[in-house]
N, C-alpha and C positions, 0 to 999 in steps of 0.2 A: 027717903031719901034724906042721904048723910052731909051737910056740909064737910070739905077740906081744907081745913086750920089753917093749911100751908099755901091757897090757891086761892080760898074763899070762892070755892064754886061744888054747888052740890051734886050731888053724888047718888048715884043707884046703889051702887059696891060700895063695902064699907072695910072692904081690907085691902089696908091704905100703901104696902109691899106695891100689888096690884095694880095700886090707882097710881102711885108716881113711874110705874112701868109704864101705864095706857100711856099715861098725860104724856111721858114724856118721848111717845111713839108717837101720839097726836101732833105735840109741838114737830119735830121732825120732817114731819111730812110737809104742816104747814107754812115751816117758816122757807120750805122749798117752794110750792107750789106762792106763797102770797107775794114771794121777791121775784117771781118770775110773771104771775100774774094781778097781783095787789088783792088786796081784802074781799071788794064787792066784784072782782068777777071769779070769783075761787066758792065754788059750791061746796057744801058741805060732804055731800057726797065723792067728791072728787079727793075731798085730806082724808077719808073713809079707805077710800080704795086707795090708798098711794100710801097707809100706814093698813093696809093688810088687815080693815075690820069691818065687820058692814057696818051699814050703817044704823041698824039698832043697837050692835053693842056700844059706838061711839059713846049712844046719845044717853050709856048705861056710864060716861065718864066724863062728859060737858051734859049742858042744860041748851046752848046757845051759843049760837058760832061767836056770839063775841067773849064766849069763858074760852072760848080757842086763841085770840087776839089775845085775849090774855094773861093764858100758858105763856106764847110768844115773848111777850113784851118783862114778863117777867123773868122766865129767860134770861131772856138776853140779858138786861141789866145786871142779875147777880149772877151771869159769868164774867159781866165785865169787870164787875167788882171786885169777885175772887181774883183775875188775872191782874187786875192792877193790884190789889193788898199783897197780892204773891211777889207782884215786882219790888213792893216795896219794906215789904221783912226786913227786920234784923238794921234798914238805917240807921241808922241813929241822928247822923248831921239833915235838920229840916230842906236845906237847898238842897243837899245830893240827893233828900228822900221826892222833895219834888217833881226836884230832873225826873226822877223813877217814876214818880207817876206820872206824869205829862207824854213819859215815852210811852210808857205802856197801855195809857189812852190813845193814844196816835194809830199804836199798832196794831189795836183789836178794831180798832176802826176802818183800818185803812184794809182789818183781812174780812170786816164786813160789811165791806159797804152798800150793799142791795139791803140789808135785814134794817142798817141804820137810817139807810132813809122813805123804808117802812118804818120805822116807830117815830121819825119824826109825822106822814105821811096820812098815817092811819088810826090817832090817837085819840082822832076827834069819835072814828067809830065804837070805843070804848063805854059804857054806863057810867055813872056815877059814881056807883059802887070799884065798878071796875078802872073809873081811873081816879081814885083818893087813895087805890091799893097800890098802882102805880105809882105817886107821888110819892108815896111813902118807902117806895126801894130808890124813886132818885133822889131823896131826901138824905140815905144813905149814905147813896154815892156823891155827893157833892159835900157832906158829913166829912168824909175820909180827907178831900183835899181842905175843906175849911182849917179843919185840927189841923190838919202838916202846915196851912200860914200860920196857924196863931200857935203854937208851940214855935215857931220862926222869929213872932212877935218877940217873945218871951224871955227867948238865947240871943234879943237884940240882934239876930242877923237880916230882918225882914222890916220896912214901916209901908204896912197894909194896915189902911182907917178902919174902912167896911173886910171882915175875910169871909161873909156868906158871899157877898154881892161880886168880890173876886174868885170864889171858889164854884159859883153863875154861871160868873162868863169865861172862866179860863175852858170848863166843859162845853161848852156851845163853840168854844172856839176850834176846838179839839176838833167839833161836830162837822165846821164850815172843811174841813178836807174830804168829805161824806158830798156837802148837800153842796160845795158851789165846784165840786171836780172839770168840772165844763167848764168851770174859767180861772184850773189852775193845770190845765194841762200840756203836758213838760217843767211840769218840777217834780221835783224824782220825793219820794217818802224821807228819804233822811234831809232833803233841803228842810222841808215840810219846818218835821222834831227838832232843828236847829236852831230854826229862828224863829220858831212858837216860846222854843226854850230858852234862848239869847231875849227876846222879849217881855217874856216874866219875870225871870228870874231879873235881869237888867235894871227892869221899873218898878218893882217892889223891896231892892236892894238898900236897907240901912243905910250905908257904908259907900256914897259913889266915887273911892277909891276901888272898891273892889266891883271888877266887873268882869262877867262871864266873858270870853271870850268866845266873837261870834263864831268862828273855825279854824281851823292850822291854820295857816298859811297869810293870812288876814289880821292883819292890825286892827286892834282892840277899841274902843270908840276910843277912846282918852290918848289913846298913840296918835290916832285920828284927823285928832283934831290938834294936835303937839304939828300934824304933817301939817294942816293945812292952814293954821299962823305961821308953818319956817320959810313953805314957797310963795304968799303974799310979801312979805318981807323983801323975798327974791326982786 
């Protein structure tokens, strides 16, 4: 039995190309079933049938049911990271890069709502080794946001005392769109993107006189305050 270095999953099969192909099949089937039924209510046999493999063949590519969940988590987080990096590629201004990263993350979370909820609900089912691998992927994702914030600090655009802390908080704020969707009915994705982007960028701006316009047709915060003071004088 060998250990797949990419996913830290023990396999009987040695052909890495075949391992990757089967892991992709298993992962696709598991995501569908876990999202519908949950991790604990889904059997390994159901996953094997859904991906067209015999139960014995499936166990040539994984050792435990938790290995399948580990495959799913790595697929989700690595896909999210790749999409975010693609969205921010070639953008030099850290303000625009952060805006693009926020929008890309929220759009991914919107597309994968059931999977994101699964990610948060079932992580406890992973063993210690699986959790450590998952944390490593998560730290990489957080690191992308942290680097943008640090670049913005160095350029004088941002005033962020704790870039790592804020990066973690930003990602959790994005996840709220999925985790609290029952309490966000009536809000469109575009409204959420606009509101969260405005909140974050205005909140960390080093230049308080330069604030992101919260939306076309709406007065920026400085203008709103000016109008409020004028109304009070009248």
